[in-house]
N, C-alpha and C positions, 0 to 999 in steps of 0.2 A: 313477551319473551323473545330474545334474540335467537334466530335460527340461521345456520349456515346456508349460504345462497350462492349460486353460480348462474351466469348467463352464458350459454354455449352457442357458438355459430356452427351449424351442421350442414354438411354437403357443400361447403364452399370450395372454390378453387383458388382462393386467396383471401386476404383479410376482409372480413365483413362482406362476403359475397354470397353467403348461403342463407339459411333460415335460422333465426335465433329462437332458443327455447329458454324459458326461465325455470330454474330447478331449485326448489326448496328441499334441502337435504335431510331435514327432520320434520316430518309432517305429523308427528304424534300429538294427540290432543286437539287437533284442529277439526272443527265440524265441517260438514259439506258446505255450509254457508260461508264459513271462513275461507275455505279453499276457492270457492267460486268468486267471492268478492275480490280476493287478491288477483286471481286470473283475469278478472274484468279490469282491474286497475293496471296490470302490466300491459294490457292491450296488445299482447303478442298472439300469434295464432294458437300457441299452446303454452301452458304453464303446468309444471309437474310437481308432485309431492312424493318424496321417498319415505316409505314406511317399513317396519319389520315385516318379513314374509309370514303369511299364514301357511303356505304350502312348504313342507320340509325340503322339497327339491329346489326351492327358489332361494336366491341370494337376497332379494329385497322385493317389496311390493311397490308398484307405481300407480298413482292416480293421475289422470291426464285431463286437464280442463282447457277448453277454449274460453274466450271471454263470456260465453253464454251457456255452455253446457259441458258435461263430462263425456269423454270418449272412452270406449272399451280398449282401443288401441290406436296408436298413431306412430308413424315411422321415425320422423326426425326427433320427436321428444324421446323416443326409446333410445336412439343412439346418443343424443346429448345427455340424457340422464345417466346412462351407463358410464359415459366418459366422466361426468361430474362425480359420480359415486366412486369410481376407481381413483380419480384424482384427489379425492378427499380422504383416501385411506381404505376404501372398501376392498375386501379380500374375498375373491370367489371361492366357493366350496371346492370347485374342480379347476385344475390348471387350464388356463387359456380359454375358459368358457364361463360366461356370465349368464345366469338364468333369472329373467325378470318375470314376476307375477303381475298380471294386470287383468282388466275386465275380460279380455279375450282369452285368458289362460296363461300358460307358460310360454315365454319367448326366449330362445337361445340367442346369445350374442357372442361374437368372436372379436376381441380387440387385437389389433396389430400395431406396429410402430407408427403407421401413417393414417390409419382409419379404423373405424368400428363397423361391423356388419351384423345384421340380424337375419335370422332364418324367417322367411316369409310365412306368416300364418295361413292356414287354409282359408279359402274363400267361403263365405256363407251363402253367396249366390253367384253362380257362374253359368250364364245362359245367353243365347242370342237375344237381341233387343227387338221388341215389337216394332214393325215398320211405322206405325202411327207415332210412336215415341221418337224414332229416328227423324221423321218428318218434322215433328215439333221442335226438336233440338236444332235441326238444320235451319229452320225458319228463325228461331230466337237468336241463334248465334251467327246468322247471316252467312251460312255455309252453302255453297253450291252443292246440291245433292250428288252431282257427278264426282265431286272431290272426296266423297266418303267411300273408302275402300272396304270398311267392315265396321261392325259395332258389337259390343258385348257388355253384359253385366260383369263387373270385376269387383264385386263388393266383399271386402274383408272387414267390414264394420261400419265405415263412414257412409256406405251406400253408393259407391262409385258406379257410374255407367260410363263406358269409354267409347269414343269414336276414333277410329283409325283413319286419318286423312292421307291423301296421296303423297304429300311431301311436308317437310319441316316448314317450308315457306308458307304453305297453306295454314299450318298451325299458328305461325307467328302473325299471320294477317288477320286472324279472327278478332272481332270486337264483340264481346258477349252481351246479350240481353239477359233478362231475369228469368230464371226457371227454378221451381221449387225442388231441386235435387242436386246432388254433387255430381259434377261432370268432369271427365278427363279427356283431353285431346292429345293425340299422338301422331307423329308423322316422321318418316325416315329422312335422314340427310343423305346426300350423295356420298360416295366413298371418300372424297376429299374433305368432307365436312368436319366440324369441330367435335362431333359425337355421332353415335349411330342413329339416335332419334332425338327429337325435341318433344318435350312433355309440357302441358299446361293443365293446371288444376283449378277448378272453380267450385265454390260452395255458396249457398244462399244464406244471407242474414235476413232480418225482418224486412228490409226494403232495398237491398242491393245484392249484386253478385260480386263476391270477393275472390280475387285470384291469390292463391297461395304461392310463395316464392319457390319452395322446393318441397316435394311431398313424398315421404318414404312409403306410406301405405299405398298410394296410387301406383307408384313405380313398382312396388312389390307385386300387386295383383295384375298390373299390365304385363310385367315380365312373365308371370305364370301363364297368362293368356297367350302372349306372343310366342313363347317358347314351346308350349304344348301344341299350338296350332301350326308350328313350323314357319311362322312369319319372322322369327328372329333366332339367332344362335348365340349362346353364351361362350365366353364372356362378352359383354358389351357395356358401353358407357352411354347414359342418357344425360342430355342437357335440359335444364329447366331454369326458369326465372329470367330469361333473356329480355322479355318485354318489360319487366320490372327493373331492369338495370342490374340484375344479379348475374352470377355466373356459376350456378349450381351444377355439380357433376355427381351423378349417381352410378355406382359401379355394381353391375349385375353379374353374378356368377352362379354356377350350378355345382353342387357337391352331393354325391350319393342320392340323387333324385330330388334334392331340395334346392329351392331358389334362395340365394343369399343377396341381401341388399346392403351395400356399404357406402361409406363416405367419410370425409374428414369431420372431426368434431373438436373444435378449438374453444377453450374457455376464454371469453373476452372480458367478463366482469366477475369479480370474486369479492365476497364480503359476507354481510349478514343482513337479515331483514327482521323487523319486529312484528311478530304475528301472535 
């Protein structure tokens, strides 16, 4: 069966500079195995499938797959899928607000002329990191312990633990080893820098540590941590993907006590897939 398909570049600051997501705009009738097989074949960090909503408050339901597993929530797939849904004729129930249903619950999105933003979901774990784990991560990632300014669990589903380093240069210099958990690194730029902070995101596969080009979920939870602790003020812009040759830009804002995470979402491939 032919199904409408789009591939969307998310969080880019120019053509093909962000993180791509594959979006199957009609996932009806596909089994879990069908979805996982296709996600494995695309070999992108995430592939999504749009389905009719179960919750009457939602505009659609989204299932999100990495090449090896399903995720309850992820940031750049959320933005890219919303853009693909709107671009293919989707009409929100409420003006200027899209409501996505996913494994993490309902997620609100706000599309504008130049970007899409999602409201950061609550963290499922927010706490200081045990010193033993900090020492382990410092050793595995080759980080001088003196360069670690702070650490925190910033888990909103994928299991993120974050290390705040002294500077963006410290973040860019890291060459990671393997550890069986998802790790985010954050460091501030000087005032004249290209952004407020540099972010890097790593997650384990069976035998390697993979770096994600631009990561909405990590940026969301890092923003909640930095803003609530007074280490940052909104609005600010985060840079990510520099080491990988990308130029990701993530826009962080606060509205009525909620953190919003936005970025560009541009359709680069459009057509159909046979599934």
